[in-house]
C-alpha positions, 0 to 999 in steps of 0.5 A, a space after each residue: 500500500 502506498 503511503 499518503 503524499 501530503 498532509 491533507 491525504 494523511 489527515 483524510 486517511 486517518 479520518 477514514 480509518 477511525 470512521 471504519 474502526 468505529 463502524 467495526 466496533 459498532 460505536 456511535 459518535 455519541 458513544 465515543 464522546 461518552 468514552 472519551 469524557 472518561 479519559 478527560 476529553 471534552 467532546 460531543 457527538 457534533 464535535 466528533 462528526 466535525 473533526 471526522 468530516 473535515 479530517 481535522 483530528 489530532 494525533 492524541 484524539 485519534 489514539 484516544 479514540 482507538 483506545 476508547 473502542 478497544 483497538 490497541 494495535 495499529 499498523 501505519 500501512 493499514 491507514 
């Protein structure tokens, strides 16, 4: 698999990856917000939707989200 060639492409790949993982885990944005709140994040269903639709999520948000849904293994070439 070829890696992204720009910052924008990386952001889009990461957002798509997180969306897919949420779908696999059967976790809604609202449920993710609740789980992230337990980790000290101040997120809402709408803020998560905006981050994913605009592909403007930070690395710490991405990793915390994966942890919140029980996805502890990540391979860069899967993104």
